[in-house]
C-alpha positions in Angstrom: 8.1 -0.9 -13.7 6.9 -4.2 -14.9 4.5 -6.3 -12.8 6.2 -8.6 -10.3 3.4 -11.0 -10.5 2.3 -13.1 -13.4 -1.5 -12.7 -13.9 -3.4 -15.9 -13.7 -5.9 -16.9 -16.3 -8.7 -15.7 -14.1 -7.7 -12.1 -14.6 -9.2 -10.3 -17.6 -8.1 -7.1 -19.1 -10.3 -4.2 -18.0 -10.7 -1.5 -20.6 -12.8 1.5 -21.6 -15.4 3.0 -19.4 -15.3 0.1 -16.9 -11.6 0.7 -16.4 -12.1 4.4 -15.8 -14.8 3.7 -13.3 -12.6 1.1 -11.5 -9.7 3.5 -11.3 -11.9 6.3 -9.9 -13.4 3.9 -7.3 -10.0 2.6 -6.2 -8.7 6.2 -5.9 -11.7 7.2 -3.9 -11.5 4.2 -1.5 -7.8 4.8 -1.0 -8.3 8.4 -0.3 -11.5 8.2 1.8 -11.3 4.7 3.3 -9.5 5.9 6.4 -10.8 8.4 8.8 -11.0 11.9 7.2 -9.1 13.3 10.3 -6.1 11.1 9.8 -4.4 9.8 6.6 -1.0 8.7 5.5 1.0 11.9 4.6 4.3 10.5 3.4 6.6 7.5 3.0 10.4 8.1 2.9 13.0 5.5 2.1 16.5 6.5 3.3 19.6 4.6 2.2 22.9 5.1 4.0 26.0 3.3 5.3 24.0 2.0 8.2 21.3 0.4 6.0 17.8 1.2 4.8 15.3 3.1 6.9 11.6 3.6 6.1 9.8 6.5 7.7 5.9 6.7 7.4 4.1 9.8 8.7 0.4 10.7 9.0 -1.4 14.0 8.5 -1.5 14.4 12.3 2.3 14.3 12.6 2.7 10.7 13.9 5.8 9.0 12.6 7.0 5.4 12.6 10.4 4.3 11.4 11.3 0.7 10.5 14.7 -0.7 9.4 14.5 -2.6 6.1 16.5 -5.3 4.5 18.4 -4.1 1.5 16.0 -5.5 -1.1 12.7 -4.5 -2.7 10.9 -7.1 -0.5 12.6 -5.7 2.6 11.4 -2.1 1.8 7.9 -3.4 1.1 7.8 -5.2 4.4 9.0 -2.2 6.3 6.4 0.1 4.6 3.6 -2.3 5.5 4.8 -2.8 9.1 5.2 1.0 9.7 1.9 1.8 8.1 0.1 -0.9 10.0 1.4 0.4 13.3 0.0 3.9 12.4 -3.3 2.7 11.0 -4.1 0.2 13.7 -2.0 0.7 16.8 -2.2 -2.3 19.1 -3.9 -4.5 16.5 -2.5 -8.0 15.8 0.3 -8.0 13.3 -0.8 -8.1 9.7 0.7 -10.7 7.4 1.2 -10.0 3.7 -0.7 -12.5 1.6 -0.1 -10.8 -1.7 1.1 -7.5 -3.3 0.1 -7.0 -6.9 1.1 -4.3 -9.3 -1.2 -3.6 -12.3 -1.6 -1.1 -15.1 -5.2 -0.3 -15.9 -5.8 2.2 -18.7 -2.5 3.8 -18.2 -2.7 4.0 -14.4 -0.4 2.0 -12.2 -2.2 0.4 -9.2 -0.8 -1.3 -6.1 -3.1 -3.8 -4.4 -2.3 -5.5 -1.1 -4.0 -8.4 0.6 -3.3 -8.8 4.4 -4.2 -11.5 6.9 -5.0 -9.8 10.2 -5.8 -12.4 12.9 -7.3 -14.8 10.4 -9.3 -12.2 8.5 -8.4 -11.1 5.0 -8.2 -7.4 4.3 -7.4 -5.7 1.0 -6.6 -2.2 -0.2 -5.5 -0.6 -3.4 -4.0 2.8 -4.4 -3.2 4.5 -7.6 0.5 5.3 -7.9 0.6 9.1 -8.2 3.9 9.9 -6.4 6.0 6.8 -5.8 5.4 3.1 -5.4 6.3 3.0 -1.7 3.8 5.8 -1.0 1.1 4.0 -2.9 1.9 0.8 -1.0 1.5 2.7 2.3 -1.8 4.1 1.1 -3.0 0.7 0.0 -2.0 -0.8 3.4 -3.8 2.1 5.2 -6.9 1.5 3.1 -6.9 -2.2 3.9 -6.6 -1.7 7.7 -9.0 1.2 7.9 -12.1 -0.6 6.9 
């Protein structure tokens, strides 16, 4: 899918060995940023007559469901809310500042910037399954630091 955001002039293209190192680092942070005991296991988006439902689960079996508006932004918001509830139960609600999709050396990467009680948090994930799962992993990484 094409990027939803137009890159600013401050962004530069990352290529070659630097890009490979960046992709590896982002994947490692996304995988290991959260506690080794608990991680995001799946994100499911179900569409039916009653609307859209997002279900996020962890490796320990915890599940949170969120109803989503019938749009890409609605699904994104539901994925972030459900993941935030699992990653940081009882924490102040995270506000999405930015979600960015990039392609670096052939790898699609989702980055999210969240505002949590006045503090900015960021996380990224390589898209290896689906974008909703990568967005959940990026959210988890941002909130697990």
